[in-house]
SEPA-753526 format. One record per residue (C-alpha): residue in three letters; y, z, x negated. Coordinates in steps of 0.5 Angstrom, whole numbers, padded with zeros to 4 digits, always signed. Example, Ala and Ser with C-alpha at 12.3 -4.5 7.8 and 13.67 -1.06 7.14 Angstrom:
% SEPA-753526
Ala-0009+0016-0025Ser-0002+0014-0027
END
This chain:
% SEPA-753526
Met-0011+0009+0070Ser-0015+0013+0064Val-0016+0009+0057Glu-0023+0008+0059His-0022+0005+0065Gln-0017+0000+0062Arg-0021-0002+0056Gly-0027-0003+0061Ser-0022-0008+0065Ala-0020-0011+0059Lys-0027-0013+0057Glu-0029-0016+0064Arg-0027-0023+0061Thr-0030-0025+0054Leu-0029-0031+0049Phe-0035-0031+0044Gly-0037-0024+0046His-0031-0021+0045Pro-0025-0019+0050Ile-0020-0025+0051Gly-0015-0021+0049Leu-0017-0021+0042Ser-0016-0028+0041Ile-0009-0027+0043Leu-0008-0022+0038Phe-0011-0026+0033Leu-0007-0032+0034Thr-0001-0027+0034Glu-0002-0024+0028Met-0004-0030+0025Trp+0003-0033+0026Glu+0006-0027+0024Arg+0003-0027+0017Phe+0004-0034+0016Ser+0012-0032+0017Tyr+0011-0026+0012Tyr+0007-0029+0007Gly+0011-0036+0007Met+0017-0032+0005Arg+0014-0028+0000Ser+0011-0033-0004Leu+0018-0036-0005Leu+0021-0029-0006Val+0021-0027-0013Leu+0021-0034-0015Tyr+0028-0035-0011Met+0031-0029-0014Val+0029-0030-0021Asp+0030-0038-0022Tyr+0036-0039-0017Leu+0039-0033-0013Phe+0040-0028-0019Leu+0042-0034-0024Arg+0048-0036-0020Pro+0055-0033-0024Asp+0058-0032-0017Val+0052-0028-0014Gly+0056-0021-0014Arg+0061-0024-0010Glu+0057-0029-0005Val+0051-0025-0004Leu+0053-0019+0001Gly+0051-0012-0002Phe+0049-0015-0009Asn+0053-0011-0013Ala+0052-0004-0009Ile+0044-0005-0010Lys+0044-0007-0017Gly+0049-0002-0019Ala+0045+0004-0015Leu+0038+0001-0019Glu+0042+0001-0025Ser+0044+0008-0024Val+0037+0010-0025Phe+0033+0005-0029Gly+0039+0003-0034Pro+0041-0005-0034Leu+0036-0009-0031Ala+0036-0017-0033Ser+0034-0022-0027Gln+0026-0021-0028Pro+0026-0013-0027Leu+0032-0013-0022Ser+0028-0018-0018Ser+0022-0014-0019Gln+0025-0008-0016Ile+0027-0011-0010Tyr+0021-0014-0009Gly+0018-0008-0009Leu+0023-0004-0005Tyr+0022-0010+0000Thr+0015-0010+0001Ala+0015-0002+0001Phe+0020-0001+0006Val+0016-0006+0010Tyr+0010-0001+0010Leu+0015+0005+0011Thr+0018+0003+0018Pro+0011+0002+0021Phe+0011+0010+0022Phe+0018+0010+0026Gly+0016+0004+0030Gly+0009+0007+0031Met+0013+0014+0034Leu+0018+0009+0038Ala+0012+0006+0041Asp+0008+0012+0042Lys+0013+0016+0045Ile+0018+0011+0049Ile+0017+0004+0049Gly+0010+0003+0049Arg+0006-0002+0044Arg+0007-0009+0048Arg+0015-0008+0048Ala+0015-0005+0041Val+0011-0012+0038Ile+0016-0016+0042Leu+0022-0013+0039Gly+0019-0013+0032Ala+0018-0021+0033Val+0025-0022+0035Leu+0028-0018+0029Met+0023-0022+0024Ala+0025-0029+0027Met+0032-0027+0026Gly+0031-0025+0019His+0027-0031+0017Phe+0033-0035+0019Leu+0038-0031+0016Met+0034-0032+0009Ala+0037-0039+0010Ile+0044-0037+0009Glu+0045-0034+0001Ser+0050-0029+0003Ala+0046-0026+0008Phe+0040-0025+0003Phe+0040-0017+0004Pro+0041-0017+0011Ala+0036-0022+0012Leu+0031-0017+0008Leu+0033-0011+0013Phe+0032-0015+0019Leu+0025-0017+0017Ile+0024-0009+0015Leu+0026-0007+0021Gly+0022-0012+0025Asn+0015-0011+0021Gly+0016-0003+0023Ala+0016-0005+0030Phe+0011-0010+0030Lys+0006-0008+0025Pro+0003-0001+0027Asn+0003-0003+0035Ile-0001-0010+0034Ser-0007-0007+0030Thr-0008-0001+0035Gln-0008-0006+0041Val-0015-0009+0038Gly-0018-0002+0038Gly-0016-0001+0045Leu-0020-0007+0047Tyr-0026-0003+0046Arg-0029+0004+0048Gln-0031+0009+0043Gly-0037+0008+0040Asp-0037+0000+0042Ala-0041-0003+0036Arg-0036-0009+0037Arg-0030-0006+0035Asp-0031-0006+0027Arg-0033-0014+0028Ala-0027-0015+0032Phe-0023-0012+0026Thr-0026-0017+0022Ile-0024-0022+0026Phe-0017-0020+0027Tyr-0017-0019+0019Met-0019-0026+0018Gly-0013-0028+0023Val-0009-0025+0018Asn-0011-0029+0012Leu-0011-0035+0016Gly-0004-0035+0017Ala-0003-0032+0010Phe-0007-0038+0007Phe-0003-0044+0011Ser+0004-0040+0009Pro+0004-0042+0002Leu+0002-0049+0003Val+0007-0050+0008Cys+0013-0045+0006Gly+0012-0045-0001Thr+0011-0053-0002Leu+0018-0054+0002Gly+0021-0049-0002Gln+0019-0051-0008Thr+0020-0059-0007Leu+0025-0060-0001Gly+0029-0053-0002Trp+0029-0046-0002His+0032-0045+0005Tyr+0027-0050+0008Gly+0021-0046+0006Phe+0025-0040+0009Gly+0026-0044+0016Ala+0019-0045+0017Ala+0017-0038+0016Gly+0022-0037+0022Val+0019-0042+0026Gly+0012-0039+0025Met+0014-0032+0028Leu+0017-0036+0034Leu+0011-0039+0035Gly+0007-0032+0035Leu+0012-0029+0040Ala+0011-0034+0045Leu+0003-0034+0044Tyr+0004-0026+0045Leu+0008-0027+0051Trp+0004-0032+0054Gly-0002-0028+0053Gln+0000-0021+0056Arg-0005-0021+0062Tyr-0011-0021+0057Leu-0009-0015+0054Val-0010-0007+0056Pro-0005-0005+0061Glu-0001+0000+0058Pro+0000+0007+0063Val+0007+0008+0065Lys+0011+0013+0061Pro+0014+0018+0066Gly+0021+0020+0065Ile+0023+0013+0061Ser+0028+0009+0064Pro+0030+0002+0062Ala+0037+0006+0060Lys+0033+0011+0056Ala+0028+0005+0053Ala+0035+0001+0051Arg+0038+0007+0047Ser+0032+0009+0043Ile+0031+0002+0041Ala+0038+0002+0039Ile+0037+0009+0035Tyr+0031+0005+0032Ile+0035+0000+0029Ile+0041+0003+0027Gly+0038+0010+0025Val+0033+0007+0021Ala+0037+0001+0018Ala+0042+0007+0016Gly+0037+0011+0013Leu+0034+0006+0009Ile+0041+0004+0006Leu+0043+0011+0004Leu+0036+0012+0001Leu+0037+0005-0003Ile+0044+0006-0005Gly+0047+0013-0003Leu+0041+0017-0006Pro+0041+0014-0013Tyr+0049+0014-0014Val+0048+0022-0012Leu+0043+0023-0017Ser+0046+0019-0022Leu+0052+0024-0022Met+0047+0030-0024Ala+0045+0033-0030Ala+0037+0031-0031Ser+0035+0038-0031Leu+0038+0039-0024Arg+0036+0032-0022Thr+0029+0034-0023Gly+0029+0041-0020Leu+0032+0038-0014Leu+0026+0033-0013Leu+0021+0038-0014Cys+0024+0043-0009Ala+0024+0037-0004Ala+0017+0036-0006Val+0015+0043-0004Val+0019+0043+0002Ser+0016+0037+0005Cys+0009+0040+0003Val+0011+0046+0007Leu+0013+0043+0013Phe+0007+0038+0013Trp+0002+0044+0012Arg+0006+0048+0018Trp+0005+0042+0022Met-0002+0041+0020Arg-0003+0048+0022Ser-0001+0047+0029Leu-0006+0042+0031Pro-0013+0043+0033Glu-0018+0044+0028Glu-0022+0038+0029Asp-0015+0034+0029Arg-0013+0038+0022Arg-0020+0035+0019Ser-0019+0028+0021Ile-0012+0028+0019Gly-0013+0031+0012Ala-0019+0026+0011Leu-0014+0020+0012Val-0008+0023+0008Ile-0013+0024+0002Leu-0015+0017+0003Cys-0008+0014+0004Ala-0006+0018-0003Leu-0011+0014-0007Asn-0010+0008-0003Ile-0003+0008-0006Val-0005+0006-0013Phe-0010+0000-0010Trp-0004-0003-0007Gly+0001-0002-0013Val-0004-0006-0017Tyr-0006-0011-0012Glu+0001-0013-0010Gln+0002-0016-0017Gln+0000-0022-0013Gly+0007-0024-0010Asn+0010-0021-0016Thr+0008-0022-0024Met+0002-0026-0022Gln+0006-0031-0019Leu+0011-0031-0025Trp+0004-0032-0029Ala+0002-0038-0024Asp+0009-0041-0025Arg+0010-0040-0032Asn+0003-0040-0036Thr-0001-0044-0031Asp-0003-0051-0032Trp-0002-0054-0024His-0003-0061-0026Leu-0010-0063-0022Leu-0013-0070-0020Gly-0006-0073-0022Leu-0002-0068-0018Asn+0003-0063-0020Ile+0001-0058-0015Pro+0007-0053-0013Ser+0005-0046-0016Thr+0006-0042-0010Trp-0001-0045-0007Phe-0004-0040-0012Gln-0002-0035-0006Ala-0007-0039-0001Phe-0013-0038-0006Asn-0014-0030-0004Pro-0014-0031+0004Phe-0019-0037+0003Ile-0023-0033-0001Ile-0023-0028+0004Phe-0025-0033+0009Ala-0031-0035+0005Met-0033-0029+0003Ala-0032-0024+0009Pro-0038-0027+0013Val-0042-0027+0006Leu-0041-0019+0005Asn-0042-0018+0013Ile-0049-0021+0012Phe-0050-0017+0005Trp-0048-0010+0009Ala-0052-0012+0015Trp-0058-0013+0010Gln-0057-0006+0007Ala-0056-0003+0013Lys-0063-0005+0015Arg-0066-0002+0009Gln-0061+0005+0010Ala-0058+0003+0004Glu-0051+0001+0006Pro-0045+0005+0003Ser-0041+0009+0008Ser-0034+0007+0009Val-0031+0012+0004Val-0036+0009-0002Lys-0034+0002+0000Met-0026+0004-0001Gly-0028+0007-0008Leu-0032+0000-0010Gly-0026-0004-0007Cys-0021+0000-0012Leu-0027-0001-0018Leu-0027-0008-0017Leu-0020-0009-0016Gly-0019-0006-0023Phe-0024-0010-0027Ser-0021-0016-0024Tyr-0016-0015-0029Val-0020-0015-0035Ile-0020-0023-0034Met-0013-0023-0035Ile-0013-0019-0041Ile-0018-0024-0044Val-0013-0030-0043Ser-0007-0027-0044Ala-0010-0024-0051Gly-0009-0032-0054Thr-0003-0034-0049Gly+0004-0035-0052Pro+0010-0033-0047Asp+0011-0041-0045Glu+0004-0043-0046Gln+0000-0046-0040Arg-0007-0044-0039Ser-0013-0047-0034Val-0012-0045-0027Leu-0019-0042-0027Trp-0017-0036-0031Leu-0012-0034-0025Leu-0017-0036-0020Ser-0023-0032-0023Thr-0018-0026-0023Thr-0016-0027-0016Phe-0024-0028-0013Val-0025-0021-0016Leu-0020-0017-0013Thr-0021-0021-0007Leu-0027-0018-0006Gly-0024-0011-0008Glu-0019-0012-0002Leu-0025-0014+0003Tyr-0029-0007+0001Leu-0022-0003+0002Ser-0017-0006+0007Pro-0021-0008+0013Val-0025-0002+0012Gly-0019+0002+0012Leu-0016+0000+0018Ser-0022+0001+0022Phe-0023+0008+0019Val-0016+0010+0022Thr-0018+0007+0029Lys-0024+0011+0029Val-0022+0018+0026Ala-0015+0018+0028Pro-0013+0023+0034Val-0012+0018+0040Arg-0006+0021+0042Met-0003+0020+0035Ala-0007+0013+0034Ser+0000+0009+0032Met+0003+0014+0028Met-0003+0015+0024Met-0004+0007+0023Gly+0004+0008+0021Val+0001+0013+0016Trp-0004+0009+0013Tyr+0002+0003+0012Leu+0006+0009+0009Ser+0001+0009+0003Ser+0002+0002+0002Phe+0010+0003+0002Phe+0009+0008-0004Gly+0004+0003-0007Asn+0009-0003-0006Tyr+0014+0000-0009Leu+0009+0002-0015Thr+0008-0006-0015Gly+0016-0007-0016Phe+0016-0001-0021Leu+0010-0004-0025Gly+0013-0011-0025Thr+0019-0008-0029Phe+0015-0007-0035Trp+0013-0015-0035Glu+0018-0017-0040Lys+0018-0010-0044Ile+0011-0010-0046Pro+0006-0015-0049Arg+0002-0018-0043Ile-0005-0015-0045Ser-0002-0008-0045Phe+0001-0010-0038Phe-0006-0012-0035Leu-0010-0006-0039Leu-0005-0001-0035Leu-0007-0005-0028Thr-0014-0004-0030Ile-0014+0003-0032Met-0010+0005-0026Gly-0015+0001-0021Val-0021+0004-0024Leu-0019+0011-0024Ala-0017+0011-0017Gly-0024+0008-0015Leu-0028+0013-0019Ala-0023+0019-0015Ile-0025+0016-0008Leu-0032+0016-0010Ala-0032+0023-0013Leu-0029+0025-0006Ser-0034+0021-0001Arg-0039+0026+0000Pro-0034+0032+0003Ile-0029+0027+0006Asn-0036+0024+0010Arg-0038+0031+0012Ile-0031+0032+0015Val-0031+0026+0019Ala-0038+0026+0021Lys-0037+0028+0028His-0033+0021+0029Glu-0038+0017+0025Gln-0044+0019+0029Thr-0044+0013+0034Asp-0043+0008+0028Ser-0045+0011+0021Thr-0041+0006+0017Val-0036+0001+0018Gly-0039-0005+0015Lys-0045-0004+0020Gly-0042-0008+0025Met-0038-0012+0021
END
């Protein structure tokens, strides 16, 4: 059965004008994001305020001494907050690195459906392990591996429900993205409240329950999804071996990268270390260039455009993801949460971003449709550049409030919420547009892998978040927020400057639907 026929059969039954399969994927992703953001809302506070303050942390938490020693061999002594920021950045980074390997596992061996199931099981195990303090780092590893199998393969199933050129595809990604944010909205209210009031482990356990609910819905709704063709020559034994190789191989690779590489580099002289890193960068570029030359010309243009945007996307996520890191610390220490006689948990701050997405996504859809009727709607790439500009300018608000705020002084929650409002507009201009852009431009046979490349840019961006967070206690707050502003604005200007050549490269793919926002 061809892809087009598969898509045609998936469209036979609809709900609100879309295939029923979209509702299944919407709900599955909603519960997965509930689990992810519920755990993330507590992660930095859990490390800074509890786990890393324990005098016996090195003895009781498996792997703590090795990981801290590896990081300190590169960055020098790390107190609780910068160490937590580094680990937060590494965790959220690896969450976006493994989808590259999970996408290849699905494309070549087990298929997207089984990859999603594998990912959901691994993540549920990780969330429940978070309730055991000694298993903190193994729990993070399970979450990272599970996300790698889950993330790229559920997103590409959304695009697979629609024929090429179907105008509903972009609206479907907006709906799907709202499912992401529905889970992200409720998770701090549930997991954050449980964690900060009853105990950290109650919050982490609630995240695990959410993941199990998502898995159950996905298994129940299999019949509404696009059928996957049977991969020739892939026996159950080979599929099982491939899954084992993915889990063991990726886990071993991450451990070597995190612990072994810093240790080896610390033994070298600074000049030799720099030379080796430069050589590795050059070799990587050469290998990438040779691989690109082996592809058809049309694929080279498409992949080249995606790689350029992914590179600039790194800066966006490095600045944006401060919400779960330093901005959560500001929310906890420098924000007054006494409202209407209630003392609200500071983790509720992280529910505001998805709330604004729900409130503003329809408004932007109407605005973009209004622009489209007047033939004034920006292209997908221009929208992404505007998103970076909005992100950068959002931190001007934090520059203003931080200028007159002492280390332990609390300010109105409105400052924090205003910043979040503006940066969320930037997210709406970039993130769903980028997801749809990948599914339209990426070669069909490499769809999951290229979605993994998109998330790979988030790997570097999220690590950048952790690295930037180490300056939170080293420089004045006003300087910290000024740095974030400059980075966001420069990335936006770079994307806008490159928008015309990139649009020419992908013009063939945008003939049927000239802009991502037109159908959103």
